[in-house]
N, C-alpha and C positions, 0 to 999 in steps of 0.2 A: 502542506499543512501537517505532515507527519514527521515526527522525530525519527531518527534511525532505529530506536528500540521499539517503535510501533505505537508510541503514545501520540495523542493528538496535540498539536501546537495550538493551545487554546487562544492565545493572543491573535494569531492569524485567522482562526475560525471566527472569533468575535468580531474582528474587523470586517470580515465578509458579511456576517449576519447583520451587523449594525449598518453597513452600507445599504443592504436591502431594506432594513427598517426605515432608514432615512428616506429612501427613494419611494417605497411603496406604501408607507404608513404615514410618516410625519410630513411628507411633502405631497401627500395624495390630494388631488383637486377636490375630491368630495369632502375632505376635512378642512378645506381652506377657510371656511367660515369660523371654525373653532379656533384656529390659530391667527389668522390674518385680520379678522374684523374686530379685534379687541385690542385695547392698549397693552394688556399684559400677555398677548398672544405669543410673542417670541419667548417670554420667560416660561410660559406653559409648555411650549415645545421643548425647550432646553430641560426643564424639570422632568417631563415625560421621557425624554431620551435618556437622561441620567438614571431614572428609576428602571426603565426597561434594561439598560445595560448592566445595572447592578444585579437584577434578578437573573438575567440570562448568563452572566458570568459565573454566578454561584451555581446555577443549574448545570451549566456545561462542565464546570470543574468537577462537580460531584458525580455526574453521570459518566464522564470519560476517565475518572481516576483509575479504575481497575480494568479498563477495557483496552485490549490491544487491537489495533485496526489492521495490522499485517500479521501474517503467520510465516514464520521461517520454515522453510522446507529442508529437511535433513535427509540426505541420500547416503545410504551406506556404501562403503567401498571395501574391497578386499584385495590383497596382494597374494598372488600365487607364485612362489619361488621354487624353481626346480634347478638343482645344481647339476653340473656336468657329470659328477660321480653317479648321481641317480639315473641320468640318462644312459650312462655306459652299461648299466645293468639291464636295460630294456632292449629287446631285439630291434634292429633297425626297421623292420617292417611294421613295428607298432608305433613308431614315431610319426606323428602327423603335424601338420602346420595348423595352429589354432590362432585365429585373429579375433579378438573380442573387443568391441568398442561399445560401451554403454553410455548413453547420454540422454537423459529424459527430455531435454530441451529440443534435441534434434530428431527424436524418434518419430517416425512417420510410418504407421503400419501399412500404408498403401504404396510406399516407395518400393521400386524394384531393388532386389538384392544385387550388390556389386559382384563382379566376377573376381574370384580370388586369384586368378592367374594373372590379371592385368594390374594388380595393386592399386585399384581405384577405390 
């Protein structure tokens, strides 16, 4: 029911809402006397459905116009480039292996840390 930009697909939403209105309101057994026991009962049902659909379409379109139902998450990223010329200036004892993997989707603070020697 959502468009890729986060807007509500109003036609799909209205189809679902009208299906519920048909099931639970217009075909409700308690309202059977209103619609089925009169000659014009079916035309009253159609007219009621049309009026409800018109009102709800206008209301849904107006309320969902400036509302975004999804929020895009933006994660920053940085690249760190070190050239070999820069590494030549550093004493060999100062060079260490640094492995950095950041992924907010797979981050689990309770997970055990991998062993850097086994490349896992």
